[in-house]
C-alpha positions as protocol buffer text, in pm:
chain_id: "A"
residue {
  index: 1
  type: MET
  ca { x: 2384 y: 8483 z: 3902 }
}
residue {
  index: 2
  type: SER
  ca { x: 2422 y: 8841 z: 3955 }
}
residue {
  index: 3
  type: PHE
  ca { x: 2167 y: 9120 z: 4055 }
}
residue {
  index: 4
  type: VAL
  ca { x: 2126 y: 9232 z: 3661 }
}
residue {
  index: 5
  type: SER
  ca { x: 2088 y: 8858 z: 3546 }
}
residue {
  index: 6
  type: ARG
  ca { x: 1869 y: 8753 z: 3771 }
}
residue {
  index: 7
  type: GLU
  ca { x: 1640 y: 9051 z: 3842 }
}
residue {
  index: 8
  type: VAL
  ca { x: 1651 y: 9271 z: 3511 }
}
residue {
  index: 9
  type: LYS
  ca { x: 1746 y: 9048 z: 3228 }
}
residue {
  index: 10
  type: PRO
  ca { x: 1379 y: 8892 z: 3241 }
}
residue {
  index: 11
  type: TYR
  ca { x: 1220 y: 9231 z: 3224 }
}
residue {
  index: 12
  type: PHE
  ca { x: 1460 y: 9321 z: 2904 }
}
residue {
  index: 13
  type: GLU
  ca { x: 1421 y: 9028 z: 2691 }
}
residue {
  index: 14
  type: ARG
  ca { x: 1052 y: 9032 z: 2747 }
}
residue {
  index: 15
  type: SER
  ca { x: 1061 y: 9412 z: 2636 }
}
residue {
  index: 16
  type: LEU
  ca { x: 1245 y: 9285 z: 2329 }
}
residue {
  index: 17
  type: ALA
  ca { x: 960 y: 9047 z: 2235 }
}
residue {
  index: 18
  type: PRO
  ca { x: 865 y: 9280 z: 1927 }
}
residue {
  index: 19
  type: LEU
  ca { x: 1184 y: 9282 z: 1777 }
}
residue {
  index: 20
  type: ILE
  ca { x: 1234 y: 8901 z: 1811 }
}
residue {
  index: 21
  type: GLU
  ca { x: 920 y: 8824 z: 1665 }
}
residue {
  index: 22
  type: TYR
  ca { x: 1027 y: 9098 z: 1350 }
}
residue {
  index: 23
  type: LEU
  ca { x: 1371 y: 8917 z: 1358 }
}
residue {
  index: 24
  type: SER
  ca { x: 1218 y: 8559 z: 1326 }
}
residue {
  index: 25
  type: SER
  ca { x: 954 y: 8687 z: 1086 }
}
residue {
  index: 26
  type: LYS
  ca { x: 1259 y: 8777 z: 879 }
}
residue {
  index: 27
  type: GLY
  ca { x: 1428 y: 8469 z: 888 }
}
residue {
  index: 28
  type: ILE
  ca { x: 1740 y: 8621 z: 1035 }
}
residue {
  index: 29
  type: HIS
  ca { x: 1960 y: 8383 z: 1173 }
}
residue {
  index: 30
  type: PRO
  ca { x: 2084 y: 8418 z: 1561 }
}
residue {
  index: 31
  type: ASN
  ca { x: 2477 y: 8413 z: 1419 }
}
residue {
  index: 32
  type: PHE
  ca { x: 2396 y: 8714 z: 1200 }
}
residue {
  index: 33
  type: ILE
  ca { x: 2338 y: 8892 z: 1486 }
}
residue {
  index: 34
  type: THR
  ca { x: 2592 y: 8773 z: 1720 }
}
residue {
  index: 35
  type: ILE
  ca { x: 2865 y: 8828 z: 1454 }
}
residue {
  index: 36
  type: THR
  ca { x: 2704 y: 9192 z: 1424 }
}
residue {
  index: 37
  type: GLY
  ca { x: 2655 y: 9301 z: 1768 }
}
residue {
  index: 38
  type: PHE
  ca { x: 3071 y: 9216 z: 1772 }
}
residue {
  index: 39
  type: LEU
  ca { x: 3129 y: 9442 z: 1444 }
}
residue {
  index: 40
  type: LEU
  ca { x: 2906 y: 9745 z: 1617 }
}
residue {
  index: 41
  type: ILE
  ca { x: 3106 y: 9665 z: 1964 }
}
residue {
  index: 42
  type: VAL
  ca { x: 3464 y: 9675 z: 1743 }
}
residue {
  index: 43
  type: ILE
  ca { x: 3417 y: 9951 z: 1579 }
}
residue {
  index: 44
  type: GLY
  ca { x: 3270 y: 10125 z: 1859 }
}
residue {
  index: 45
  type: SER
  ca { x: 3582 y: 10068 z: 2010 }
}
residue {
  index: 46
  type: PHE
  ca { x: 3788 y: 10263 z: 1695 }
}
residue {
  index: 47
  type: ALA
  ca { x: 3554 y: 10537 z: 1792 }
}
residue {
  index: 48
  type: LEU
  ca { x: 3639 y: 10520 z: 2178 }
}
residue {
  index: 49
  type: TYR
  ca { x: 3995 y: 10531 z: 2053 }
}
residue {
  index: 50
  type: TYR
  ca { x: 3992 y: 10829 z: 1884 }
}
residue {
  index: 51
  type: LYS
  ca { x: 3717 y: 10998 z: 2168 }
}
residue {
  index: 52
  type: LEU
  ca { x: 3448 y: 11008 z: 1976 }
}
residue {
  index: 53
  type: LEU
  ca { x: 3251 y: 10925 z: 2301 }
}
residue {
  index: 54
  type: LEU
  ca { x: 2929 y: 10998 z: 2188 }
}
residue {
  index: 55
  type: ILE
  ca { x: 2970 y: 10748 z: 1846 }
}
residue {
  index: 56
  type: ALA
  ca { x: 3129 y: 10507 z: 2070 }
}
residue {
  index: 57
  type: PHE
  ca { x: 2869 y: 10528 z: 2371 }
}
residue {
  index: 58
  type: LEU
  ca { x: 2558 y: 10444 z: 2096 }
}
residue {
  index: 59
  type: LEU
  ca { x: 2757 y: 10163 z: 1909 }
}
residue {
  index: 60
  type: LEU
  ca { x: 2881 y: 10037 z: 2175 }
}
residue {
  index: 61
  type: THR
  ca { x: 2572 y: 9991 z: 2379 }
}
residue {
  index: 62
  type: VAL
  ca { x: 2371 y: 9866 z: 2083 }
}
residue {
  index: 63
  type: GLY
  ca { x: 2642 y: 9631 z: 2000 }
}
residue {
  index: 64
  type: ALA
  ca { x: 2634 y: 9502 z: 2402 }
}
residue {
  index: 65
  type: LEU
  ca { x: 2237 y: 9503 z: 2318 }
}
residue {
  index: 66
  type: LEU
  ca { x: 2238 y: 9233 z: 2056 }
}
residue {
  index: 67
  type: ASP
  ca { x: 2402 y: 9013 z: 2265 }
}
residue {
  index: 68
  type: ALA
  ca { x: 2083 y: 8956 z: 2462 }
}
residue {
  index: 69
  type: VAL
  ca { x: 1872 y: 8895 z: 2137 }
}
residue {
  index: 70
  type: ASP
  ca { x: 2072 y: 8623 z: 1975 }
}
residue {
  index: 71
  type: GLY
  ca { x: 2008 y: 8404 z: 2249 }
}
residue {
  index: 72
  type: ALA
  ca { x: 1619 y: 8520 z: 2241 }
}
residue {
  index: 73
  type: LEU
  ca { x: 1587 y: 8461 z: 1897 }
}
residue {
  index: 74
  type: ALA
  ca { x: 1767 y: 8148 z: 1832 }
}
residue {
  index: 75
  type: ARG
  ca { x: 1520 y: 8016 z: 2144 }
}
residue {
  index: 76
  type: LYS
  ca { x: 1231 y: 8171 z: 1922 }
}
residue {
  index: 77
  type: MET
  ca { x: 1344 y: 8036 z: 1623 }
}
residue {
  index: 78
  type: ASP
  ca { x: 1458 y: 7702 z: 1773 }
}
residue {
  index: 79
  type: LEU
  ca { x: 1809 y: 7720 z: 1695 }
}
residue {
  index: 80
  type: SER
  ca { x: 1941 y: 7683 z: 1964 }
}
residue {
  index: 81
  type: SER
  ca { x: 2281 y: 7498 z: 1892 }
}
residue {
  index: 82
  type: GLU
  ca { x: 2599 y: 7393 z: 2050 }
}
residue {
  index: 83
  type: PHE
  ca { x: 2794 y: 7554 z: 1834 }
}
residue {
  index: 84
  type: GLY
  ca { x: 2551 y: 7899 z: 1854 }
}
residue {
  index: 85
  type: ALA
  ca { x: 2631 y: 7860 z: 2212 }
}
residue {
  index: 86
  type: PHE
  ca { x: 3006 y: 7824 z: 2152 }
}
residue {
  index: 87
  type: LEU
  ca { x: 3008 y: 8069 z: 1903 }
}
residue {
  index: 88
  type: ASP
  ca { x: 2816 y: 8309 z: 2107 }
}
residue {
  index: 89
  type: SER
  ca { x: 3059 y: 8280 z: 2453 }
}
residue {
  index: 90
  type: THR
  ca { x: 3375 y: 8307 z: 2220 }
}
residue {
  index: 91
  type: VAL
  ca { x: 3270 y: 8646 z: 2037 }
}
residue {
  index: 92
  type: ASP
  ca { x: 3185 y: 8806 z: 2385 }
}
residue {
  index: 93
  type: ARG
  ca { x: 3504 y: 8710 z: 2496 }
}
residue {
  index: 94
  type: LEU
  ca { x: 3628 y: 8945 z: 2190 }
}
residue {
  index: 95
  type: SER
  ca { x: 3364 y: 9189 z: 2245 }
}
residue {
  index: 96
  type: ASP
  ca { x: 3484 y: 9251 z: 2622 }
}
residue {
  index: 97
  type: ALA
  ca { x: 3853 y: 9285 z: 2501 }
}
residue {
  index: 98
  type: ALA
  ca { x: 3808 y: 9536 z: 2224 }
}
residue {
  index: 99
  type: PRO
  ca { x: 3697 y: 9841 z: 2446 }
}
residue {
  index: 100
  type: PHE
  ca { x: 3967 y: 9790 z: 2697 }
}
residue {
  index: 101
  type: PHE
  ca { x: 4212 y: 9709 z: 2423 }
}
residue {
  index: 102
  type: ALA
  ca { x: 4138 y: 10063 z: 2247 }
}
residue {
  index: 103
  type: LEU
  ca { x: 4128 y: 10237 z: 2621 }
}
residue {
  index: 104
  type: GLY
  ca { x: 4491 y: 10072 z: 2652 }
}
residue {
  index: 105
  type: LEU
  ca { x: 4599 y: 10189 z: 2291 }
}
residue {
  index: 106
  type: LEU
  ca { x: 4471 y: 10549 z: 2376 }
}
residue {
  index: 107
  type: TYR
  ca { x: 4597 y: 10589 z: 2715 }
}
residue {
  index: 108
  type: GLY
  ca { x: 4937 y: 10490 z: 2566 }
}
residue {
  index: 109
  type: THR
  ca { x: 4960 y: 10726 z: 2317 }
}
residue {
  index: 110
  type: GLU
  ca { x: 4865 y: 11010 z: 2577 }
}
residue {
  index: 111
  type: GLY
  ca { x: 5130 y: 10925 z: 2767 }
}
residue {
  index: 112
  type: GLU
  ca { x: 4866 y: 10763 z: 3076 }
}
residue {
  index: 113
  type: PRO
  ca { x: 5047 y: 10481 z: 3246 }
}
residue {
  index: 114
  type: TYR
  ca { x: 4805 y: 10469 z: 3513 }
}
residue {
  index: 115
  type: GLY
  ca { x: 4514 y: 10452 z: 3218 }
}
residue {
  index: 116
  type: VAL
  ca { x: 4728 y: 10210 z: 3046 }
}
residue {
  index: 117
  type: ALA
  ca { x: 4711 y: 9918 z: 3343 }
}
residue {
  index: 118
  type: LEU
  ca { x: 4385 y: 10007 z: 3451 }
}
residue {
  index: 119
  type: SER
  ca { x: 4273 y: 9966 z: 3051 }
}
residue {
  index: 120
  type: PHE
  ca { x: 4462 y: 9617 z: 3066 }
}
residue {
  index: 121
  type: LEU
  ca { x: 4348 y: 9520 z: 3446 }
}
residue {
  index: 122
  type: SER
  ca { x: 3994 y: 9568 z: 3355 }
}
residue {
  index: 123
  type: MET
  ca { x: 4043 y: 9300 z: 3045 }
}
residue {
  index: 124
  type: ILE
  ca { x: 4240 y: 9059 z: 3243 }
}
residue {
  index: 125
  type: SER
  ca { x: 3974 y: 9064 z: 3575 }
}
residue {
  index: 126
  type: SER
  ca { x: 3675 y: 9042 z: 3304 }
}
residue {
  index: 127
  type: TYR
  ca { x: 3872 y: 8725 z: 3185 }
}
residue {
  index: 128
  type: SER
  ca { x: 3920 y: 8602 z: 3470 }
}
residue {
  index: 129
  type: VAL
  ca { x: 3555 y: 8609 z: 3582 }
}
residue {
  index: 130
  type: SER
  ca { x: 3452 y: 8428 z: 3266 }
}
residue {
  index: 131
  type: TYR
  ca { x: 3769 y: 8166 z: 3300 }
}
residue {
  index: 132
  type: THR
  ca { x: 3655 y: 8067 z: 3670 }
}
residue {
  index: 133
  type: ARG
  ca { x: 3318 y: 8005 z: 3551 }
}
residue {
  index: 134
  type: ALA
  ca { x: 3444 y: 7792 z: 3259 }
}
residue {
  index: 135
  type: ARG
  ca { x: 3708 y: 7623 z: 3498 }
}
residue {
  index: 136
  type: ALA
  ca { x: 3419 y: 7550 z: 3782 }
}
residue {
  index: 137
  type: GLU
  ca { x: 3178 y: 7349 z: 3485 }
}
residue {
  index: 138
  type: SER
  ca { x: 3487 y: 7196 z: 3349 }
}
residue {
  index: 139
  type: VAL
  ca { x: 3524 y: 7028 z: 3742 }
}
residue {
  index: 140
  type: GLY
  ca { x: 3149 y: 6944 z: 3734 }
}
residue {
  index: 141
  type: VAL
  ca { x: 3061 y: 7304 z: 4006 }
}
residue {
  index: 142
  type: PHE
  ca { x: 2743 y: 7468 z: 3768 }
}
residue {
  index: 143
  type: GLY
  ca { x: 2531 y: 7781 z: 3872 }
}
residue {
  index: 144
  type: ILE
  ca { x: 2815 y: 7931 z: 4048 }
}
residue {
  index: 145
  type: SER
  ca { x: 2756 y: 8294 z: 4120 }
}
residue {
  index: 146
  type: GLY
  ca { x: 2854 y: 8646 z: 4109 }
}
residue {
  index: 147
  type: ALA
  ca { x: 2831 y: 9008 z: 4209 }
}
residue {
  index: 148
  type: PHE
  ca { x: 2967 y: 9175 z: 3940 }
}
residue {
  index: 149
  type: GLU
  ca { x: 2936 y: 9035 z: 3590 }
}
residue {
  index: 150
  type: ARG
  ca { x: 2925 y: 9091 z: 3231 }
}
residue {
  index: 151
  type: ALA
  ca { x: 2630 y: 9277 z: 3264 }
}
residue {
  index: 152
  type: GLU
  ca { x: 2744 y: 9489 z: 3558 }
}
residue {
  index: 153
  type: ARG
  ca { x: 3077 y: 9536 z: 3384 }
}
residue {
  index: 154
  type: TRP
  ca { x: 2891 y: 9662 z: 3038 }
}
residue {
  index: 155
  type: ILE
  ca { x: 2685 y: 9870 z: 3259 }
}
residue {
  index: 156
  type: VAL
  ca { x: 2981 y: 10043 z: 3430 }
}
residue {
  index: 157
  type: LEU
  ca { x: 3162 y: 10088 z: 3117 }
}
residue {
  index: 158
  type: LEU
  ca { x: 2852 y: 10258 z: 2932 }
}
residue {
  index: 159
  type: ILE
  ca { x: 2813 y: 10485 z: 3145 }
}
residue {
  index: 160
  type: GLY
  ca { x: 3149 y: 10545 z: 3204 }
}
residue {
  index: 161
  type: ILE
  ca { x: 3172 y: 10663 z: 2847 }
}
residue {
  index: 162
  type: ALA
  ca { x: 2861 y: 10894 z: 2861 }
}
residue {
  index: 163
  type: ALA
  ca { x: 2946 y: 11028 z: 3206 }
}
residue {
  index: 164
  type: ASP
  ca { x: 3331 y: 11090 z: 3060 }
}
residue {
  index: 165
  type: LEU
  ca { x: 3479 y: 10956 z: 3411 }
}
residue {
  index: 166
  type: ILE
  ca { x: 3638 y: 10623 z: 3207 }
}
residue {
  index: 167
  type: PRO
  ca { x: 3940 y: 10582 z: 3438 }
}
residue {
  index: 168
  type: LEU
  ca { x: 3681 y: 10586 z: 3731 }
}
residue {
  index: 169
  type: ALA
  ca { x: 3470 y: 10278 z: 3549 }
}
residue {
  index: 170
  type: LEU
  ca { x: 3792 y: 10120 z: 3445 }
}
residue {
  index: 171
  type: PHE
  ca { x: 3870 y: 10102 z: 3827 }
}
residue {
  index: 172
  type: ILE
  ca { x: 3506 y: 10006 z: 3942 }
}
residue {
  index: 173
  type: ILE
  ca { x: 3554 y: 9716 z: 3683 }
}
residue {
  index: 174
  type: THR
  ca { x: 3897 y: 9595 z: 3812 }
}
residue {
  index: 175
  type: VAL
  ca { x: 3775 y: 9582 z: 4157 }
}
residue {
  index: 176
  type: GLY
  ca { x: 3403 y: 9407 z: 4096 }
}
residue {
  index: 177
  type: SER
  ca { x: 3603 y: 9151 z: 3838 }
}
residue {
  index: 178
  type: PHE
  ca { x: 3862 y: 9072 z: 4084 }
}
residue {
  index: 179
  type: ALA
  ca { x: 3581 y: 9024 z: 4379 }
}
residue {
  index: 180
  type: THR
  ca { x: 3368 y: 8829 z: 4175 }
}
residue {
  index: 181
  type: THR
  ca { x: 3691 y: 8620 z: 4072 }
}
residue {
  index: 182
  type: ALA
  ca { x: 3745 y: 8551 z: 4426 }
}
residue {
  index: 183
  type: GLN
  ca { x: 3384 y: 8490 z: 4499 }
}
residue {
  index: 184
  type: ARG
  ca { x: 3381 y: 8198 z: 4249 }
}
residue {
  index: 185
  type: VAL
  ca { x: 3715 y: 8051 z: 4354 }
}
residue {
  index: 186
  type: TYR
  ca { x: 3604 y: 8014 z: 4710 }
}
residue {
  index: 187
  type: GLU
  ca { x: 3262 y: 7915 z: 4623 }
}
residue {
  index: 188
  type: VAL
  ca { x: 3403 y: 7624 z: 4405 }
}
residue {
  index: 189
  type: LYS
  ca { x: 3651 y: 7508 z: 4658 }
}
residue {
  index: 190
  type: LYS
  ca { x: 3358 y: 7506 z: 4886 }
}
residue {
  index: 191
  type: HIS
  ca { x: 3143 y: 7269 z: 4631 }
}
residue {
  index: 192
  type: LEU
  ca { x: 3448 y: 7045 z: 4560 }
}
residue {
  index: 193
  type: SER
  ca { x: 3526 y: 7028 z: 4973 }
}
residue {
  index: 194
  type: ARG
  ca { x: 3157 y: 6814 z: 4991 }
}
residue {
  index: 195
  type: ARG
  ca { x: 3259 y: 6542 z: 4802 }
}
């Protein structure tokens, strides 16, 4: 578990308590929040492609934050389910890809091959972090850690958009994600060698 997931997320989820209470009282289903967050990220990615950075930043931020809301809402409403977890995980992967894909297209139309490469390396490396966890769990290794997980990637991307330093953000995401992938591969090897 990363520093943000371990130390910051619990405080953040507690701060969302009034919103969770309100959504629960209105009977809003957690899966609706999941899909809404995804749609905001898709629209924000379109804004990113058109270089509307402020709009992209706002939409992507709200979309990413809703990812924390759906799980907390499901627990509050006692609606946690295997399908909900599956849907959330699937939508997370699509949400992760959308801004990188938009940036890849943007840099491609602007004739910036390094930007294209960084965009798709960010996407590939992000997927490799998630994939190593899924494969680890499939061989019975649970709870593997990672220094640079999904929350860190989103924070770096959003700061990059806000500061108009997107290529630097993509570079950091690529390096951090590949390093985390290597860390997880090492951890899994260590766990399996003890059996």
